[in-house]
C-alpha positions as CSV (number, residue, x, y, z in Angstrom):
1,X,-19.1,-9.1,-70.2
2,X,-18.5,-6.4,-67.3
3,X,-21.5,-4.6,-68.3
4,X,-23.8,-7.7,-68.6
5,X,-22.6,-8.5,-65.1
6,X,-23.4,-5.1,-63.8
7,X,-26.7,-4.9,-65.3
8,X,-27.7,-8.6,-63.8
9,X,-26.6,-7.0,-60.7
10,X,-28.6,-4.0,-60.8
11,X,-31.8,-5.9,-62.0
12,X,-31.1,-8.2,-58.7
13,X,-31.0,-5.0,-56.5
14,X,-34.0,-3.5,-58.0
15,X,-36.0,-6.6,-57.5
16,X,-35.0,-6.9,-53.9
17,X,-36.1,-3.2,-53.0
18,X,-39.4,-3.9,-54.7
19,X,-39.9,-7.0,-52.8
20,X,-39.5,-4.8,-49.3
21,X,-41.6,-2.1,-50.4
22,X,-44.3,-1.5,-47.6
23,X,-47.5,-2.6,-49.0
24,X,-46.5,-5.2,-51.3
25,X,-48.6,-8.4,-50.9
26,X,-51.6,-6.4,-49.0
27,X,-54.7,-5.1,-50.5
28,X,-55.7,-1.3,-50.7
29,X,-58.3,-1.9,-48.1
30,X,-55.4,-3.5,-45.8
31,X,-53.0,-0.8,-46.5
32,X,-55.6,1.8,-45.6
33,X,-56.6,0.0,-42.5
34,X,-52.8,0.0,-41.5
35,X,-52.5,3.6,-42.2
36,X,-55.6,4.4,-39.8
37,X,-54.0,2.3,-37.0
38,X,-50.5,4.0,-37.5
39,X,-52.3,7.4,-37.3
40,X,-54.0,6.6,-34.3
41,X,-50.7,5.4,-33.0
42,X,-49.2,8.6,-33.9
43,X,-51.7,10.6,-32.1
44,X,-51.4,8.8,-28.7
45,X,-47.7,8.9,-28.7
46,X,-47.7,12.8,-29.4
47,X,-49.9,13.1,-26.6
48,X,-47.8,11.1,-24.4
49,X,-44.7,13.4,-25.5
50,X,-46.9,16.6,-24.9
51,X,-47.7,15.3,-21.3
52,X,-43.8,14.5,-21.0
53,X,-42.9,17.9,-22.1
54,X,-45.4,19.5,-19.5
55,X,-44.1,17.4,-16.9
56,X,-40.4,18.3,-17.6
57,X,-41.4,21.9,-17.6
58,X,-43.1,21.5,-14.4
59,X,-39.9,19.9,-12.7
60,X,-37.7,22.5,-14.2
61,X,-39.9,25.1,-12.4
62,X,-39.6,23.1,-9.0
63,X,-36.0,22.8,-9.6
64,X,-35.6,26.5,-10.1
65,X,-37.6,27.2,-7.0
66,X,-35.5,25.0,-4.9
67,X,-32.4,26.6,-6.2
68,X,-33.7,29.9,-5.3
69,X,-34.7,29.1,-1.9
70,X,-31.4,27.4,-1.3
71,X,-29.6,31.0,-2.7
72,X,-31.7,32.8,0.0
73,X,-30.5,31.0,2.9
């Protein structure tokens, strides 16, 4: 009886996991388009990240120059 209950519970868990898989209910073409959109978004976000890193490095250099200037005085 306990084994039967465990099997039913596992089956329900598996069914739930299958139902939340990405792409379920969408066509292959729709999935491919979604991938293209996400790849474009990733490229844009990566460029923003690169710019932010560059800006951070420039700020650190300016801060270092300010600190060095203060030490000289």
